[in-house]
C-alpha positions in Angstrom: -63.2 63.2 -55.8 -61.3 60.2 -54.7 -57.5 60.6 -55.2 -56.1 58.7 -58.2 -54.6 55.4 -57.0 -52.4 52.8 -58.8 -52.8 49.1 -58.5 -51.4 46.3 -60.7 -50.5 42.7 -61.2 -46.9 41.4 -60.8 -45.3 38.2 -62.0 -43.7 36.5 -65.0 -45.0 35.9 -67.6 -47.5 38.7 -67.1 -48.7 39.7 -70.6 -51.6 37.3 -70.6 -53.0 38.4 -67.2 -56.7 39.5 -67.1 -56.2 41.3 -63.8 -55.8 44.8 -65.3 -59.0 44.3 -67.3 -60.9 43.1 -64.3 -59.6 45.9 -62.1 -60.5 48.5 -64.8 -64.0 47.2 -65.1 -64.4 47.4 -61.3 -63.0 50.9 -61.0 -65.2 52.1 -63.8 -68.3 50.7 -62.3 -67.4 52.2 -58.9 -66.7 55.6 -60.4 -63.1 55.5 -59.1 -60.3 57.3 -61.0 -57.9 54.4 -60.3 -55.7 52.7 -62.8 -54.2 49.2 -63.1 -51.0 48.1 -64.8 -48.7 45.2 -65.3 -45.3 44.8 -63.6 -43.0 42.2 -65.1 -40.9 40.6 -62.4 -39.4 37.2 -61.8 -38.1 35.2 -58.8 -35.7 37.2 -56.7 -37.2 40.6 -57.6 -39.8 40.7 -54.9 -37.9 43.0 -52.6 -37.4 45.5 -55.4 -41.2 45.4 -56.1 -42.1 46.0 -52.5 -39.7 48.8 -52.3 -41.2 50.4 -55.4 -44.7 49.8 -54.0 -43.7 51.9 -51.0 -41.8 54.6 -52.9 -44.5 55.1 -55.6 -47.5 54.8 -53.3 -48.9 51.8 -55.2 -52.1 50.9 -53.4 -52.2 47.2 -54.1 -50.9 44.4 -56.3 -52.3 41.1 -57.5 -49.4 38.6 -57.2 -49.0 35.7 -59.6 -46.3 33.1 -60.3 -43.4 32.9 -59.5 -43.7 35.5 -56.7 -46.4 34.2 -54.4 -44.2 32.6 -51.8 -41.4 35.2 -52.1 -43.9 38.1 -51.5 -45.4 36.3 -48.5 -42.0 36.5 -46.9 -41.6 40.2 -47.6 -45.0 41.4 -46.4 -45.2 43.1 -43.0 -48.3 41.2 -42.1 -50.2 38.2 -43.5 -53.9 37.3 -43.2 -54.7 33.9 -41.7 -55.0 32.1 -45.0 -51.8 33.5 -46.4 -49.9 32.6 -43.2 -51.1 29.0 -43.4 -50.2 28.7 -47.0 -47.0 30.8 -46.8 -48.2 32.3 -50.1 -50.0 35.5 -51.2 -51.9 36.5 -54.3 -52.6 40.0 -53.1 -50.7 42.8 -51.5 -52.3 45.9 -50.0 -50.7 49.1 -48.6 -52.5 49.9 -45.4 -51.3 52.9 -43.4 -47.8 52.3 -44.6 -47.9 48.6 -43.8 -47.7 46.0 -46.6 -50.3 43.3 -45.9 -50.5 40.0 -47.8 -53.7 38.1 -48.5 -54.7 34.9 -50.2 -58.0 35.3 -51.9 -58.0 32.3 -54.3 -59.8 29.9 -52.0 -62.4 32.4 -50.9 -62.9 33.4 -54.5 -63.7 29.8 -55.3 -66.3 29.6 -52.5 -67.9 32.8 -53.8 -67.9 31.4 -57.4 -69.6 28.2 -56.2 -72.3 30.1 -54.5 -72.7 32.5 -57.4 -72.7 29.8 -60.1 -74.5 26.9 -58.5 -76.1 28.2 -55.3 -74.2 25.4 -53.4 -72.1 25.5 -50.3 -69.2 23.3 -49.3 -70.5 23.1 -45.8 -71.2 19.5 -44.8 -70.1 18.4 -48.3 -67.8 15.6 -49.4 -65.2 17.3 -51.6 -62.5 15.7 -53.7 -59.6 17.8 -55.0 -57.2 16.6 -57.7 -53.8 18.3 -57.7 -51.0 19.4 -55.4 -50.0 22.8 -56.7 -50.6 26.2 -55.3 -54.3 26.3 -56.5 -55.0 23.0 -54.9 -53.4 24.1 -51.6 -55.4 27.3 -51.4 -58.7 25.5 -52.3 -58.1 22.6 -49.8 -57.2 25.0 -46.9 -60.3 27.2 -47.5 -62.8 24.3 -48.0 -61.5 22.6 -44.9 -62.1 25.8 -42.9 -65.5 26.3 -44.4 -67.1 23.3 -42.8 -66.7 20.6 -45.4 -67.5 17.1 -44.0 -64.5 15.6 -45.8 -61.8 16.9 -48.1 -60.0 14.1 -50.1 -56.9 15.0 -52.1 -55.7 13.0 -55.1 -52.2 13.7 -56.5 -49.7 11.8 -58.7 -47.5 11.4 -55.6 -48.9 10.2 -52.3 -46.4 12.4 -50.4 -47.7 15.5 -52.2 -51.3 14.5 -51.5 -50.6 14.1 -47.8 -49.0 17.5 -47.6 -52.0 19.2 -49.3 -54.6 17.2 -47.3 -53.1 18.3 -44.0 -54.1 21.9 -44.9 -57.8 20.9 -44.4 -57.2 19.9 -40.8 -59.0 17.0 -39.3 -61.3 16.6 -42.3 -58.5 16.2 -44.8 -57.3 12.9 -46.1 -55.5 11.3 -49.0 -58.0 10.0 -51.4 -58.2 7.6 -54.2 -59.4 8.5 -57.7 -62.4 6.2 -57.4 -63.6 8.3 -54.5 -64.9 10.7 -57.1 -68.1 8.7 -57.5 -69.0 9.3 -53.8 -68.1 13.0 -53.6 -70.6 15.9 -53.7 -68.1 18.2 -55.3 -65.1 17.2 -57.5 -62.5 19.8 -58.3 -59.7 19.5 -60.8 -56.9 21.8 -59.7 -54.4 20.5 -62.3 -53.4 22.3 -65.5 -54.5 19.4 -67.7 -56.6 20.9 -70.5 -55.4 24.4 -70.3 -55.1 26.3 -73.6 -51.6 27.0 -74.7 -49.9 24.2 -72.8 -48.3 21.2 -74.3 -50.6 18.2 -74.7 -49.8 15.6 -72.0 -50.0 11.9 -72.5 -51.1 11.5 -68.9 -54.8 11.1 -68.4 -56.6 13.4 -65.9 -56.3 12.3 -62.3 -60.0 11.8 -62.1 -61.8 9.7 -64.7 -64.9 11.8 -65.7 -66.7 8.5 -66.3 -67.0 8.3 -62.5 -69.0 11.4 -62.3 -72.8 11.5 -62.4 -76.0 13.4 -61.8 -76.2 15.3 -58.5 -72.5 16.2 -58.4 -70.8 19.5 -59.1 -67.6 19.1 -61.2 -65.3 22.2 -61.2 -62.2 22.7 -63.4 -60.0 25.6 -62.2 -58.7 26.1 -65.8 -60.6 29.1 -67.3 -59.3 29.0 -70.9 -61.0 27.2 -72.6 -64.2 27.8 -70.6 -65.0 24.1 -70.9 -62.1 21.7 -70.8 -62.4 18.1 -72.3 -62.7 16.9 -68.7 -65.6 19.2 -67.9 -67.3 18.4 -71.2 -67.2 14.7 -70.3 -68.4 15.3 -66.8 -71.4 17.3 -68.1 -72.2 14.6 -70.6 -72.2 12.1 -67.7 -74.9 14.2 -65.9 -72.8 16.3 -63.5 -73.3 20.0 -63.1 -70.2 21.8 -64.2 -68.3 25.0 -63.6 -65.1 26.3 -65.2 -62.3 28.3 -63.5 -63.4 31.8 -64.7 -65.6 32.2 -61.7 -62.7 31.7 -59.3 -60.6 34.2 -61.3 -63.4 36.8 -61.2 -64.3 36.4 -57.6 -60.8 36.3 -56.2 -60.2 39.5 -58.0 -63.4 40.9 -56.6 -62.2 40.2 -53.1 -59.0 42.1 -53.9 -61.0 45.1 -55.1 -62.8 45.1 -51.8 -59.6 44.9 -49.8 -58.1 47.9 -51.7 -61.0 50.2 -52.0 -63.2 49.3 -49.0 -66.1 49.0 -51.4 -68.3 46.1 -52.4 -66.9 44.8 -55.6 -69.1 45.2 -58.7 -69.0 41.5 -59.6 -71.5 41.7 -62.5 -69.3 44.3 -64.3 -66.2 42.2 -63.7 -67.9 39.1 -65.1 -68.9 41.0 -68.2 -65.3 42.1 -68.7 -64.0 38.6 -68.3 -66.5 37.0 -70.6 -65.8 39.6 -73.3 -62.3 38.2 -73.8 -62.6 34.6 -72.7 -66.0 33.9 -74.3 -68.9 31.8 -73.2 
């Protein structure tokens, strides 16, 4: 019998997080008597959380806003992606050492392969947005062999900062570049359920999208945002953000347990509450 272990998710607000559901589904499928819980903590409480992690023997934590940067500074060691981004979304206790990881970008690559069979290698990719999700995605896609990674943001300075994370293939793009891209990713919160309606249009006009392209919106609730709906009606293949959520969590499960994550079980759990 594997000893009972505790993992969780930390951040604020935390009540809406699907992480405990995904973790529980994975542990059940793996036959592990582990448990997952929520830890409500805001900016400035990271040191307290890491101290509790050590004292209570917490095996791992999913890290969400507003603690991703703070926790990166408190981890004993960072993986390459987390070091580049100076941000973590996963902590793992490994032989008494707190190791920080960034699994969002890799989770998106897994989701693309799972949902579309595509790869970003040799692809022209356009990413809209300059927040944490955009940074993680751009850095990962640049390292994964994309031919070009264009970044569009509301401020050119922000776009330049994010594009630099893709290395030599990164550049500041123009919204009209969307018509030439193989994959277009909206990494902004526009269209997210429960957020105030914005008068600003999406950064990428879905009328520019067409057959042969893959359009991805990192928002996962609703499953199909108005932007994705318009992209689909214009002929593009589409994918919502639930895949990235599930697959980044799957990577965390593998980090913590050393087992291959039961992705199908985690997908079923996610779809049971988010819907199709």
